[in-house]
Wavefront OBJ file of the C-alpha trace (Angstrom):
o trace
v -18.774 -2.515 0.226
v -18.637 -5.298 2.717
v -15.828 -6.524 4.251
v -15.049 -10.015 4.233
v -14.739 -11.792 7.444
v -11.190 -13.207 8.496
v -11.091 -17.210 8.373
v -7.956 -17.547 10.608
v -5.188 -19.865 9.768
v -4.894 -20.912 6.132
v -1.806 -22.983 5.191
v 0.017 -21.116 3.201
v 1.528 -22.794 -0.466
v 5.014 -22.679 -0.653
v 6.860 -21.098 -3.747
v 10.548 -21.635 -4.830
v 12.575 -20.122 -2.917
v 15.527 -18.036 -3.724
v 19.443 -19.892 -4.265
v 20.654 -20.133 -0.978
v 22.411 -17.083 -0.193
v 20.938 -15.253 -3.395
v 21.069 -11.437 -2.801
v 18.678 -9.134 -3.760
v 19.107 -7.426 -7.231
v 21.555 -4.439 -6.986
v 20.203 -1.269 -8.328
v 16.639 -1.084 -6.371
v 17.382 1.649 -3.633
v 17.313 4.791 -6.081
v 17.121 7.654 -3.629
v 13.514 9.614 -3.945
v 13.481 13.397 -4.912
v 10.598 13.315 -2.118
v 7.804 15.441 -3.963
v 6.405 15.429 -7.341
v 6.763 18.921 -8.291
v 10.244 19.577 -9.482
v 11.987 22.906 -10.615
v 12.752 23.512 -14.382
v 16.131 22.438 -14.003
v 15.217 18.988 -12.664
v 12.742 18.945 -15.499
v 15.058 19.131 -17.999
v 17.138 16.077 -16.463
v 14.168 14.025 -16.174
v 12.911 14.577 -19.897
v 9.842 14.308 -18.673
v 6.720 16.562 -20.131
v 5.222 19.689 -18.240
v 2.509 21.841 -18.410
v 2.739 25.766 -17.759
v 0.215 25.307 -14.599
v 1.570 26.857 -11.736
v 2.264 25.088 -8.384
v 2.353 26.112 -4.556
v 5.763 27.437 -5.880
v 6.071 30.355 -8.143
v 9.340 28.879 -9.508
v 8.403 25.400 -10.451
v 6.169 23.711 -12.905
v 4.279 20.419 -12.707
v 5.420 17.585 -14.503
v 2.994 15.213 -16.250
v 2.635 11.542 -17.273
v 4.178 10.530 -14.481
v 2.755 6.757 -14.089
v 4.948 5.350 -17.023
v 8.309 6.865 -14.949
v 7.353 6.642 -11.369
v 10.730 7.482 -9.832
v 11.756 10.152 -12.295
v 9.016 12.210 -10.826
v 9.410 11.251 -7.419
v 7.005 8.464 -6.622
v 7.764 4.733 -5.511
v 8.273 2.296 -7.773
v 10.060 -1.038 -8.737
v 13.972 0.468 -8.104
v 13.151 2.696 -4.643
v 10.928 0.245 -2.397
v 11.611 -3.303 -1.255
v 14.472 -5.128 0.024
v 17.687 -3.009 -0.803
v 19.904 -4.467 -3.732
v 22.586 -6.732 -2.857
v 20.916 -7.932 0.700
v 21.352 -11.388 1.227
v 18.241 -13.687 2.033
v 18.376 -16.669 4.217
v 15.487 -18.678 3.288
v 13.043 -20.200 6.395
v 13.354 -22.729 6.994
v 15.915 -24.466 4.916
v 18.464 -22.272 6.217
v 17.093 -20.471 9.406
v 14.546 -21.653 11.212
v 14.108 -19.351 14.278
v 15.933 -16.535 15.760
v 15.805 -14.168 18.676
v 12.187 -13.535 19.130
v 10.893 -15.537 16.043
v 10.427 -19.237 15.099
v 9.120 -21.224 12.386
v 6.166 -22.579 13.108
v 5.784 -25.994 11.374
v 2.207 -27.405 12.462
v 0.620 -23.933 11.287
v 2.931 -23.375 8.161
v 3.998 -20.293 9.098
v 6.589 -17.959 10.814
v 5.694 -15.993 14.350
v 7.302 -13.492 16.324
v 6.034 -13.624 19.931
v 8.432 -11.252 21.773
v 7.935 -7.574 22.220
v 10.593 -5.516 20.350
v 12.055 -8.103 17.945
v 14.046 -7.044 14.829
v 13.142 -9.324 12.086
v 15.320 -8.846 8.680
v 17.231 -10.957 6.103
v 14.780 -13.304 5.556
v 13.136 -14.687 2.663
v 9.622 -16.304 3.826
v 7.402 -18.360 1.666
v 4.742 -18.613 4.150
v 2.572 -15.900 6.393
v 4.684 -13.956 8.897
v 2.108 -13.827 11.739
v 3.052 -10.917 14.380
v 1.671 -11.547 17.948
v 4.025 -9.008 19.667
v 4.286 -5.099 19.928
v 7.100 -2.824 19.201
v 8.089 -5.301 16.234
v 10.592 -3.978 13.087
v 10.291 -6.183 9.899
v 13.011 -4.916 7.365
v 14.829 -6.561 4.541
v 12.355 -8.840 4.061
v 10.583 -11.110 1.761
v 7.451 -12.807 1.997
v 5.790 -14.650 -0.756
v 2.748 -16.540 -0.086
v -0.831 -17.899 -1.817
v -2.222 -18.090 1.517
v -4.794 -15.653 3.160
v -2.210 -13.506 5.124
v 1.572 -11.968 3.800
v 1.994 -10.494 7.133
v -0.606 -10.604 9.697
v -0.683 -8.193 12.933
v -2.657 -9.822 15.909
v -3.326 -7.531 18.786
v -0.223 -5.710 18.570
v 1.357 -2.029 19.076
v 3.786 0.062 16.929
v 5.028 -2.524 14.527
v 6.589 -1.242 11.800
v 7.113 -3.098 8.356
v 9.650 -1.244 6.007
v 11.881 -1.815 2.674
v 10.400 -5.425 2.247
v 8.306 -7.019 -0.729
v 5.256 -8.862 -0.095
v 3.643 -10.464 -2.868
v 1.676 -13.509 -3.717
v 2.897 -16.691 -5.987
v 1.113 -15.184 -9.023
v -1.824 -13.372 -10.172
v -4.642 -15.766 -10.020
v -5.220 -18.765 -7.936
v -1.658 -17.952 -6.127
v -2.775 -14.320 -5.067
v -2.328 -13.523 -1.483
v -6.086 -12.294 0.011
v -4.256 -9.796 2.340
v -0.774 -8.554 2.040
v -1.260 -6.776 5.312
v -3.839 -6.985 7.674
v -4.544 -6.145 11.205
v -6.662 -8.976 11.484
v -8.657 -7.576 14.574
v -8.921 -4.069 13.563
v -7.318 -3.107 17.406
v -3.674 -2.961 16.489
v -2.266 0.760 17.044
v 0.747 2.667 16.012
v 1.510 0.825 12.393
v 4.227 2.039 10.147
v 3.954 0.722 6.800
v 7.099 2.364 4.541
v 8.633 1.690 1.174
v 7.513 -1.617 0.876
v 6.877 -2.979 -2.744
v 3.574 -5.263 -2.413
v 2.092 -7.148 -5.222
v -0.362 -9.717 -6.651
v -2.892 -9.408 -3.540
v -6.753 -8.965 -3.505
v -6.218 -6.586 -0.631
v -2.594 -4.920 0.056
v -3.250 -3.402 3.417
v -6.398 -3.573 5.420
v -5.658 -1.369 8.481
v -7.866 2.009 9.830
v -5.005 3.622 11.695
v -1.309 4.681 11.280
v 1.225 5.828 8.793
v 1.339 4.062 5.211
v 4.247 5.968 3.608
v 6.252 5.761 0.038
v 4.992 2.137 -0.670
v 5.132 0.937 -3.935
v 1.359 -1.236 -4.299
v 0.649 -2.591 -7.873
v -0.519 -5.555 -10.361
v -2.900 -6.977 -7.852
v -4.319 -10.559 -8.360
v -7.695 -11.531 -9.368
v -9.906 -14.629 -8.448
v -13.534 -14.654 -9.639
v -15.751 -12.747 -6.914
v -12.629 -10.959 -5.695
v -13.392 -7.131 -4.399
v -9.928 -5.786 -5.156
v -8.696 -2.646 -2.736
v -4.948 -0.972 -2.626
v -5.226 -0.021 0.958
v -8.956 -0.685 2.376
v -9.381 1.301 5.667
v -13.381 0.286 6.723
v -13.941 3.561 8.575
v -13.032 4.547 11.726
v -12.152 7.788 13.859
v -8.532 6.830 14.802
v -5.684 8.836 12.883
v -4.388 7.667 10.042
v -2.323 8.840 7.269
v -1.578 7.861 3.848
v 0.666 9.957 1.588
v 3.519 9.567 -0.549
v 2.340 6.066 -1.991
v 1.937 4.954 -5.741
v -1.252 2.752 -5.592
v -2.372 1.397 -9.067
v -5.368 -1.035 -9.371
v -5.157 -2.525 -12.501
v -8.537 -4.300 -12.384
v -11.805 -2.439 -12.832
v -13.008 -3.121 -9.646
v -12.997 -1.969 -6.881
v -10.465 0.745 -5.902
v -6.654 1.996 -5.000
v -8.237 3.790 -1.476
v -11.185 2.654 0.338
v -12.210 4.860 3.653
v -15.665 3.373 3.879
v -16.880 1.721 6.840
v -17.542 -1.940 6.493
v -21.009 -1.588 7.877
v -23.358 1.195 8.873
v -23.544 3.353 12.009
v -19.470 3.828 11.702
v -18.460 7.196 11.570
v -15.373 7.999 9.272
v -13.386 10.296 10.360
v -9.533 11.753 10.888
v -8.176 9.759 7.840
v -5.453 12.099 5.542
v -4.324 10.947 1.877
v -1.916 12.939 0.239
v 1.144 12.955 -2.326
v 0.103 9.758 -3.840
v 0.041 8.470 -7.174
v -3.558 6.664 -7.973
v -5.355 4.797 -10.718
v -7.828 2.096 -11.399
v -10.382 0.387 -9.797
v -14.322 1.002 -10.261
v -13.634 4.021 -8.447
v -9.856 5.196 -7.384
v -11.362 6.422 -4.424
v -14.232 5.622 -1.972
v -14.336 8.872 0.287
v -16.021 7.266 3.191
v -19.811 7.944 3.253
v -20.722 5.124 0.911
v -23.304 3.608 3.720
v -24.535 7.325 4.798
v -21.969 7.404 7.345
v -21.098 10.850 9.082
v -17.893 11.838 8.128
v -15.110 14.668 9.122
v -11.533 15.595 8.895
v -10.794 13.784 5.889
v -8.334 15.344 3.825
v -7.943 14.085 0.705
v -5.165 16.508 -1.033
v -2.233 17.049 -3.626
v -2.657 13.704 -5.066
v -2.216 12.870 -8.619
v -4.419 10.608 -10.741
v -3.342 8.235 -13.859
v -5.395 7.557 -16.575
v -3.262 4.466 -17.505
v -5.827 1.985 -16.841
v -9.245 4.290 -17.420
v -9.918 7.665 -18.684
v -11.962 8.834 -15.593
v -8.831 7.218 -13.395
v -11.383 4.690 -12.149
v -13.646 3.160 -14.384
v -16.194 5.210 -13.335
v -14.535 7.969 -12.053
v -11.806 9.343 -9.666
v -13.805 9.404 -6.488
v -17.112 8.389 -5.084
v -19.223 9.031 -1.866
v -17.025 11.774 -0.789
v -19.202 14.556 1.323
v -17.184 17.891 1.051
v -20.005 19.483 3.333
v -18.472 17.439 6.256
v -16.558 19.255 9.083
v -13.257 19.288 8.453
v -13.542 17.521 5.162
v -10.962 18.709 2.284
v -10.804 17.740 -1.129
v -7.898 19.961 -2.906
v -4.912 20.092 -4.856
v -5.893 16.834 -6.537
v -4.548 16.792 -10.476
v -4.670 14.516 -13.321
v -1.461 13.032 -13.843
v -1.903 13.495 -18.061
v -2.575 17.448 -17.996
v -2.024 18.392 -14.334
v -5.633 19.989 -14.480
v -7.534 20.018 -11.572
v -9.513 16.700 -10.344
v -12.870 17.749 -8.672
v -15.004 15.491 -5.938
v -18.167 15.561 -7.953
l 1 2 3 4 5 6 7 8 9 10 11 12 13 14 15 16 17 18 19 20 21 22 23 24 25 26 27 28 29 30 31 32 33 34 35 36 37 38 39 40 41 42 43 44 45 46 47 48 49 50 51 52 53 54 55 56 57 58 59 60 61 62 63 64 65 66 67 68 69 70 71 72 73 74 75 76 77 78 79 80 81 82 83 84 85 86 87 88 89 90 91 92 93 94 95 96 97 98 99 100 101 102 103 104 105 106 107 108 109 110 111 112 113 114 115 116 117 118 119 120 121 122 123 124 125 126 127 128 129 130 131 132 133 134 135 136 137 138 139 140 141 142 143 144 145 146 147 148 149 150 151 152 153 154 155 156 157 158 159 160 161 162 163 164 165 166 167 168 169 170 171 172 173 174 175 176 177 178 179 180 181 182 183 184 185 186 187 188 189 190 191 192 193 194 195 196 197 198 199 200 201 202 203 204 205 206 207 208 209 210 211 212 213 214 215 216 217 218 219 220 221 222 223 224 225 226 227 228 229 230 231 232 233 234 235 236 237 238 239 240 241 242 243 244 245 246 247 248 249 250 251 252 253 254 255 256 257 258 259 260 261 262 263 264 265 266 267 268 269 270 271 272 273 274 275 276 277 278 279 280 281 282 283 284 285 286 287 288 289 290 291 292 293 294 295 296 297 298 299 300 301 302 303 304 305 306 307 308 309 310 311 312 313 314 315 316 317 318 319 320 321 322 323 324 325 326 327 328 329 330 331 332 333 334 335 336 337 338 339 340 341 342 343 344 345
C-alpha cells in the first residue's frame, strides 16, 4: 500500500446548494443505545435476530444481522449522525461569506478558518473547508465538494469536527478525494465524532486522536483509486477508533488501514474497538504489511459485516496483524450474521 502524495489546493467543483434557509430534514438524531449488546427485553423490542452466544454479561444476548438495521443495534447510521434534523443552514457565499474567525476565499474557492478558538456552525459549504487554526470546533455543517479535500487540517491542534455531513458530489467523478485529512500529518488532538461521510476515496486520513461514532459508508470510485474508510498510515502516537460504522462497498481496499505508508516506520498505540466494519480487499489492514514492528495495537469487540463479501472483505476480515507484537490484542471480534468469533489468521 502506498500513500498518495498530497497535491495542495485543488479548486473544488461546486454543487447545487439547498434553497435559502432550508432546514436539514427532521428525524436525523435518534439517540444510540451506546453498545451493540442488548438485554433480552431490548431484543424483543428491536425485533432483531439473536443467537444463544453468551456475551460479557451473563444476562445478555448478542444481536445478529445488525448491518441492515444499524441503529436498532446501537451503531451509527443515517438517522443518528450528521447535521441534526431541523437545523437551518446558510449557504456560503450566497447567504453569508464570512464570520468570526472564518471567510470565503474566492481566489482559492474554499472556506478558510484562520483564528484559534473559532466555532463554525450552521453552514452549507459547497467547497473545501480549510482549517489553519487550533482549538477550532466544526459542528452542524454540511460540506459537499468534488475537490481534493472536504475538510483539510493544516498544522493544527485540538480541532473537533462533529455532527456534520461531509460528502462528495456523487459516487464517480465528483467523489471527494479525502473527506477529512490531516494534510501534513502533524496535527494533534483531533476529535472526529458523529459525522456522516460518503462519496469519498478516503473518508478520514489521520494518525492520532479520536474517531468516534461516525457513519462512514458508500465510497465513490474513480479508476485507479485505493478506497479507504480510515487510513492511519502507521506512527506511534495514540489513536482510538471506536463505535463507528465503516462500510467499504468496494472490493478494495479497506475499512481501516493501520499500515505505515513506507517501510521503517513503527506502528503502535492504536485501538480499534466496538465498530461495525465491512468490505474492501481486507476489512482491516493490521499494521505489519511492510514488515514494520508493531506494538500495542488493540483490535477488540468489533463486528464484521458480510453484506458485501462472505469473508467480510473480498479476501478476508484482516491481513497483516501480528498477534506476537508486544501489547497487541485481537479479541472479542465477531461475525455480524452469526456472532461467531472472527480470528486474526
